[in-house]
C-alpha positions as CSV (number, residue, x, y, z in Angstrom):
1,M,12.0,213.6,139.8
2,L,8.5,213.0,141.1
3,P,6.0,214.6,138.6
4,T,3.4,217.0,140.0
5,A,-0.2,217.6,139.0
6,G,1.0,220.4,136.8
7,T,3.6,218.5,135.0
8,A,3.0,218.7,131.3
9,Q,3.3,215.6,129.2
10,T,3.1,215.2,125.5
11,N,0.4,212.7,124.6
12,P,0.1,211.1,128.0
13,P,-1.0,207.5,127.9
14,L,-3.6,208.0,130.6
15,A,-6.1,210.9,130.7
16,L,-7.9,211.7,134.0
17,E,-11.6,211.5,133.0
18,K,-13.2,212.3,136.4
19,K,-13.0,212.0,140.2
20,I,-15.8,210.2,142.0
21,P,-15.9,211.4,145.7
22,L,-16.3,208.6,148.2
23,G,-17.9,210.8,150.9
24,E,-16.7,210.9,154.5
25,V,-14.1,208.2,154.2
26,S,-10.9,208.4,156.2
27,G,-7.7,206.4,156.4
28,R,-6.2,203.8,154.0
29,I,-8.1,202.4,151.1
30,D,-7.2,198.9,149.9
31,H,-8.3,196.9,146.9
32,L,-11.2,197.3,144.4
33,G,-13.6,194.9,142.7
34,I,-16.1,195.2,139.8
35,D,-19.6,194.0,139.0
36,L,-19.7,194.5,135.3
37,K,-23.4,193.6,134.9
38,R,-24.6,196.3,137.3
39,Q,-21.7,198.7,136.6
40,R,-20.7,198.8,140.2
41,L,-17.2,199.4,141.6
42,F,-16.5,198.1,145.2
43,V,-13.9,199.9,147.3
44,A,-12.4,198.3,150.4
45,E,-12.2,201.2,152.7
46,L,-9.8,199.6,155.2
47,G,-9.3,202.6,157.5
48,N,-13.0,203.3,157.5
49,N,-14.1,199.7,158.2
50,S,-16.5,200.0,155.3
51,V,-17.0,199.1,151.6
52,G,-17.9,201.8,149.2
53,V,-20.3,200.9,146.3
54,V,-19.8,203.2,143.3
55,D,-22.4,203.5,140.5
56,L,-20.1,204.0,137.5
57,A,-22.9,204.9,135.1
58,A,-24.1,207.7,137.4
59,G,-20.6,208.6,138.6
60,K,-21.5,208.6,142.3
61,V,-21.5,206.5,145.5
62,L,-24.5,204.3,145.6
63,R,-24.0,203.4,149.2
64,T,-21.5,202.7,151.9
65,I,-21.6,199.3,153.7
66,A,-20.5,199.7,157.3
67,G,-19.6,197.0,159.9
68,M,-16.5,195.6,158.3
69,L,-13.2,195.2,160.1
70,E,-10.2,196.4,158.0
71,P,-11.5,195.1,154.7
72,Q,-8.6,194.4,152.3
73,G,-9.7,192.3,149.4
74,V,-13.1,192.5,147.6
75,A,-14.3,190.6,144.5
76,Y,-17.6,190.1,142.7
77,V,-18.3,186.4,141.8
78,P,-20.5,186.3,138.7
79,F,-21.4,182.6,138.7
80,A,-22.7,183.0,142.3
81,D,-23.9,186.6,142.1
82,N,-22.2,187.4,145.4
83,V,-19.6,189.9,146.6
84,Y,-16.8,188.5,148.8
85,V,-15.1,190.9,151.2
86,A,-12.0,189.7,153.1
87,N,-11.4,191.4,156.5
88,G,-7.9,191.6,157.9
89,G,-9.1,192.8,161.3
90,D,-10.9,189.6,162.3
91,G,-10.0,187.1,159.5
92,S,-13.5,186.9,158.3
93,V,-14.9,186.7,154.7
94,R,-18.2,188.5,154.5
95,V,-20.5,187.4,151.6
96,L,-23.1,189.9,150.2
97,G,-25.9,189.3,147.8
98,G,-25.2,190.7,144.3
99,E,-28.5,192.5,143.9
100,D,-29.2,194.1,147.3
101,L,-25.8,193.7,148.9
102,A,-27.4,192.2,152.0
103,P,-25.3,189.8,154.1
104,V,-25.8,186.2,153.0
105,G,-22.8,184.4,154.6
106,R,-19.7,184.6,156.7
107,I,-16.6,182.4,156.6
108,E,-14.2,182.5,159.5
109,L,-10.6,182.1,158.4
110,G,-9.1,183.1,161.7
111,N,-6.4,185.7,160.9
112,D,-5.6,188.5,158.4
113,A,-7.9,187.6,155.5
114,D,-6.4,189.5,152.5
115,N,-6.5,189.3,148.7
116,V,-9.5,187.6,147.0
117,R,-9.4,185.9,143.5
118,V,-12.1,184.2,141.5
119,D,-11.2,180.8,140.0
120,T,-13.8,180.7,137.3
121,P,-12.9,177.3,135.6
122,R,-13.2,175.4,138.9
123,Q,-16.0,177.6,140.3
124,H,-14.0,178.5,143.5
125,V,-13.0,181.6,145.4
126,L,-9.4,181.8,146.7
127,V,-8.5,184.0,149.7
128,G,-5.1,184.6,151.1
129,Y,-4.9,184.6,154.9
130,G,-2.9,183.8,158.1
131,K,0.7,182.9,158.3
132,G,0.7,181.0,155.0
133,S,-2.5,179.8,153.4
134,L,-4.9,180.2,150.5
135,A,-8.4,179.2,151.5
136,V,-10.4,177.5,148.8
137,I,-14.0,178.5,149.2
138,D,-17.0,176.9,147.5
139,P,-19.5,179.7,146.6
140,A,-22.4,177.2,146.4
141,S,-22.1,176.3,150.1
142,R,-20.3,179.5,151.1
143,S,-17.8,177.4,153.1
144,K,-14.0,176.7,153.0
145,T,-13.3,173.3,151.4
146,N,-9.5,173.2,151.4
147,D,-6.3,175.1,152.4
148,I,-3.3,175.5,150.1
149,R,-0.3,175.8,152.5
150,L,2.4,178.3,151.8
151,K,5.7,179.3,153.4
152,A,4.4,182.6,154.8
153,H,1.5,185.1,154.5
154,P,0.4,185.5,150.9
155,E,0.3,188.9,149.4
156,G,-0.7,189.5,145.7
157,F,-1.5,186.4,143.8
158,Q,-2.9,185.5,140.4
159,I,-4.6,182.4,138.8
160,D,-3.5,181.4,135.3
161,Q,-6.9,180.3,134.1
162,T,-5.3,178.5,131.1
163,S,-2.8,176.3,133.1
164,A,-4.6,175.8,136.4
165,Q,-1.6,177.3,138.2
166,V,-1.7,180.0,140.9
167,F,1.3,182.2,141.4
168,V,1.7,183.7,144.9
169,N,3.9,186.5,146.3
170,V,5.2,185.4,149.7
171,P,7.5,188.3,150.7
172,D,8.3,187.1,154.2
173,A,9.7,184.0,152.7
174,G,11.5,186.0,149.9
175,A,9.8,183.9,147.3
176,I,7.1,183.3,144.7
177,E,5.3,180.1,145.2
178,V,3.6,178.2,142.3
179,V,0.9,175.7,143.0
180,D,-0.9,173.5,140.5
181,L,-4.6,173.6,141.4
182,G,-5.2,170.3,139.6
183,T,-2.4,168.1,141.0
184,G,-1.4,170.1,144.1
185,G,2.2,170.2,142.8
186,H,4.3,172.9,144.5
187,R,7.3,174.9,143.4
188,S,9.1,177.9,144.9
189,W,11.2,180.6,143.2
190,P,13.6,182.5,145.5
191,M,13.8,186.2,144.9
192,Q,17.3,186.7,146.4
193,S,18.3,190.4,146.4
194,L,14.8,191.9,146.0
195,G,12.2,192.2,148.8
196,S,8.7,193.1,149.6
197,N,7.1,191.6,146.5
198,F,3.4,192.6,146.8
199,P,1.6,193.3,143.4
200,M,1.4,190.7,140.7
201,A,-0.1,190.3,137.2
202,I,0.0,187.8,134.4
203,D,0.9,188.9,130.9
204,G,-0.9,186.2,129.0
205,E,0.5,187.2,125.6
206,G,4.1,187.2,126.8
207,R,3.6,184.2,129.1
208,A,5.2,186.3,131.8
209,I,4.5,186.8,135.5
210,L,4.9,190.5,136.4
211,V,5.9,191.2,139.9
212,V,6.6,194.5,141.6
213,F,9.0,194.8,144.5
214,R,9.1,197.6,147.0
215,S,12.7,197.1,148.2
216,P,14.1,198.4,146.0
217,P,11.2,199.6,143.8
218,T,11.5,197.2,140.8
219,L,9.2,195.8,138.1
220,M,10.3,192.3,137.1
221,A,9.0,190.0,134.4
222,L,9.5,186.2,135.0
223,S,8.9,183.3,132.8
224,S,5.8,181.5,133.9
225,Q,7.5,178.2,133.0
226,D,10.6,178.3,135.2
227,G,10.8,181.7,136.9
228,R,13.6,182.9,134.7
229,V,14.0,186.7,134.7
230,L,12.9,188.1,131.4
231,A,13.1,191.8,132.2
232,K,13.9,194.0,135.2
233,L,13.6,197.8,135.6
234,E,13.1,200.5,138.2
235,T,9.5,201.6,139.1
236,C,7.8,203.9,141.5
237,G,7.8,203.4,145.3
238,D,5.2,201.8,147.6
239,A,3.4,199.8,144.8
240,D,0.3,197.8,145.7
241,D,-1.3,197.0,142.3
242,V,-0.1,196.2,138.8
243,F,-2.2,195.4,135.7
244,V,-1.7,194.5,132.0
245,D,-3.5,196.4,129.3
246,A,-3.3,193.7,126.6
247,K,-4.9,195.9,123.9
248,R,-2.1,198.4,124.1
249,H,0.7,196.1,125.3
250,R,1.1,198.3,128.4
251,V,1.6,197.8,132.1
252,Y,0.2,200.1,134.8
253,V,1.8,200.2,138.3
254,S,0.0,202.2,141.0
255,C,2.2,203.5,143.8
256,G,1.7,205.2,147.2
257,E,4.4,207.5,146.2
258,G,1.7,209.3,144.2
259,I,2.3,207.9,140.7
260,V,0.9,205.5,138.2
261,D,3.9,204.2,136.3
262,V,3.1,203.3,132.7
263,F,5.3,200.8,130.8
264,E,5.0,199.4,127.3
265,Q,6.4,196.3,125.7
266,A,9.7,196.9,123.9
267,G,11.0,193.8,122.1
268,A,11.4,191.1,124.7
269,G,11.2,193.6,127.6
270,Y,9.5,196.8,128.7
271,R,10.3,200.5,128.8
272,R,8.8,203.3,130.7
273,L,6.2,205.3,128.7
274,A,5.2,207.9,131.4
275,Q,4.6,208.6,135.0
276,I,1.2,209.9,135.7
277,P,0.8,211.9,139.0
278,T,-1.9,211.0,141.5
279,V,-1.7,211.7,145.3
280,S,0.3,210.3,148.1
281,G,-1.2,207.0,149.4
282,A,-3.0,206.2,146.1
283,R,-1.4,202.8,145.8
284,T,-4.3,200.6,144.9
285,S,-6.1,200.5,141.6
286,L,-8.1,198.3,139.2
287,F,-7.8,198.1,135.4
288,V,-11.1,196.9,133.8
289,S,-10.4,196.0,130.2
290,E,-14.1,195.6,129.4
291,L,-14.7,199.2,130.3
292,D,-11.2,200.3,129.1
293,R,-10.6,202.3,132.3
294,L,-8.1,202.4,135.1
295,F,-9.6,203.2,138.5
296,V,-7.3,204.5,141.2
297,A,-8.3,204.8,144.9
298,A,-7.1,208.1,146.3
299,P,-7.4,208.5,150.1
300,A,-8.4,211.8,151.7
301,R,-5.5,214.2,151.7
302,S,-5.0,217.9,152.6
303,G,-8.6,218.8,152.6
304,E,-9.5,216.8,149.5
305,A,-12.0,214.0,150.1
306,A,-11.3,210.4,149.3
307,A,-12.2,209.6,145.7
308,V,-11.9,207.2,142.9
309,W,-9.9,208.7,140.0
310,V,-11.0,207.4,136.6
311,F,-8.3,207.3,133.9
312,R,-9.0,206.6,130.2
313,P,-6.1,205.0,128.4
314,M,-4.9,207.0,125.4
315,P,-5.2,206.6,122.5
């Protein structure tokens, strides 16, 4: 049964600390990014064609950056002190200065620019786009230097900073693709009976790739070495983000169904700890281990303004 806001839970693993209103923001909200140095949270307000900038210390919106076109992915790049915003509507990547958030660059990818990841060891930014590519961007020149070709459009992907591998969800091809960023070597793991694999995270301690499928709603842990299934269990519907809380050996899955599904490691697998209610459509989130907080993007619903819900893991 779907939990409601009034559902009582004994010792819930997440406590709602506060809600930070985003102002007059309508439509779907996509991914979030963090500038730890300035304590700023960036919100890709896809349906509003804007990026919200939240001052976490003050607990309020600092400003809203208009003029985007369906922003999907957003990431702060510390070694360049820039913010990268991928726009699905026109395939562009807008680059903003870290201090004043003024436009400092624009990279045209051509179609459906989506998720953004920072490759710190190689000082690159990777952006998924088009019918099957990861763009490799050099932040020094703010230009695309290479394309990693894939079988279909990439959704959620993660870089294993220890092995120089990138793991990519490619749902239209029914697979996860694995690319070695050093050698260019390429592998593909077919997903067979499961579909719509969108969110992904890396459990570094367990050396597992965590993938969430929407059809049917499933959390799966795969060996990062060979794609072997380590664990498989039901989760909430319409998931778009998944994160590992290494400190507590937990996994957080945020779902448009209106739930954050919380799992914990149990032996070689995982078990559900609790389901925390949010609101319908709140499917994107960001867990920031340095702040020990889970931020959930809640779109405007039933007279309540769009907001970032801030959860504190317990204990």
